N, C-alpha and C positions, 0 to 999 in steps of 0.2 A: 504495499500500499503504499503509495506517494503522500509525501507530508501534508501537500493542500489537499486532500482525500480528508487525510485525517483532519485537516482543520477543520471541514465541511462537518465531517462527523461533529465535532466537539462543538460547532457551532448549530447543527439541528439536537443534537442531547442538550445544551444550555437553555434553546431555545423550549424544549417541550418543556426542564425541569420549570423556566420562569412561567410557564402558563400554568403549570401543577401546582408550582409556589401561589399562584397570583388568585387562582381557584377557590386554594382551602384558605387562605385565607378572608375570602372573600365568604366561603361558608361557614367561617368562627364568625366574623360579625354579622352575619344574617341568622346564626341560630342563638346569639347573643340576642339580637333586637328581639326574637322572637320570647323571648325569655323575658325580657325587661316587658314588652307589649304585656304580654298574659299577665303579670304581675299589676301591671298597670291600671290594666283593664279591670281585674278583679278586684283590686285593692279600692280602684275606686266607690265601687258600691258595696264595699262588706262594711256588715255593720257586726260587730263582735256578739255574739250572745253565750249566756252561759252553758256550761260544759254539761248538759244535762241528760244528752244523747249524743250515744256513737254518730251520727254524720253531721252536728255540728266540729265533730276536729275534722270533718273532710276540707271545708277551704283552707283554714290554720295551716294544716297539713301542704295542702298544694302550693299555700304562699311561702312556707320555708322551701320545698321541695322549688322551688321555682327562682328561690335566692340561690343556691346552692348552684342551680345550673347558670345564673348569670355570673356568678361570681366564680363558678370555675371555668367558663368560659371568656371570661377577665384574663384568668389565670395563665386558662391555656395559648393566649393568644402572646401576653409576654414571658412567657416559655418556648414560644415558636421566634417570636425576634429574635430571644439569647442565640437558639439554636442555629441563627443565621446568621447573626452576627460570626459565632463560632467556629459556622463554616467557612465563611468568606476569610477569615482570620489564617484560617488551616491553607484555603486553597494561595492565600497570597504568599505564605510560608514553600508550600509546592512551588513557587513559581519563580520565586527568588530562587529555592535550589536547583531549579532547571536553568534558569541564567546563571549562576555559580558553576555550574557541570558544564553548561556551556564555553565557558571563560576558560573552565580548567584543561577543555578541549582544543583548543587553539593554539593552533601550530606555527612556527616563522621559521621558514627554511628549512621545513622537518625535522625542528625538533621540537620539543613539547615549551610552552616558556614557562619561565619560573617564579616571573615576579609578573605585577598585572595592576591596573590601575582601578580603583574603584571609583564608585560614584561620586565618592568626597574629594577624587583629585589626588588622594595618597593612594601611593605604593603597597601594594599588598601581595603576602607570599602564598605560596600554593597550601602552604601549611596553615596559615589561617583561613584561606579560604575554606578548605577542608574542614575545616574547627567549626567554622560558619556555621555551615550545610550540618553537621553534626549536632549544633546547637538545635539548627531549625527541626531536626528532624525529632529533637526529644519535644518541643514544643508541638509538633505536628502530632506526634502521638497522645502527648496528653491532649491537646483539643477534641483529637477524635476521641477519647474515649469522656470528656464533660457532654459534648454532643452525642455520645451515646447515652449516659447517663440521662441527660436531661426528654434526650426523643422515649424512653420507655416511663419515667414520670409526665411528659405529654398525651403517651395513649391512655394510662390510666386517667390522667384530665379530661381528655374525649369521652371516655367511658362514663366516667363520673355525670359529665355535664350534659351527654346523651340520655344515661338513665333517671337523674331526676328530673329532666323537661319533661319526658315519656310520663312518669312517675305522675307529676304536677298535671299535667294534660288528664292525662286518667281521673285524677279526684274530681279536678276541677267538673269533669262529667259527669263525675257519679253524684258528686254534691247537686249540682243539677237538675240531674233527672232522679234520684234516689229523694232529696229531701222533702219534694212536696207530697210524695206519697207518704213518708213516715211521719210530718209536721201535721198533718191533717187528720191522727189518729187522735 
């Protein structure tokens, strides 16, 4: 595969990732909006009752469930931003290592160069560049572990958000349909 073909594939992968990431963010904001709107809709007409019957517990439980869904959604958005930042830093370090590797491969007259000009205009030795690559490699591994841990937590937050939204919605429906039948007795 030629370098040009690889670049095109990378651009396609990046484009696909960008679209998926954008759709995921929009979905997270949408779900938070639904939880907030349901809470506002129910909360505006809610009047507290004495808990003398089981069906009076349904609406407060729905409000609590919607609150959990909304807060989990907000937290998920924050964690997703942290993961994106960590991934961006990791990719930046990988690109820096690739740039250094290209410099280390430079030849002049068939002989590997031993001294290099870095971006600051200072002379750097082969050992300095190798040490920098090794240091970056440690950071890359650390960023990858951080992102992996946060992704596991984000998956738990997403499940919590979705389940609590479903429970809240179900409790609202149960309250609206069951309460009139039991309250009239």
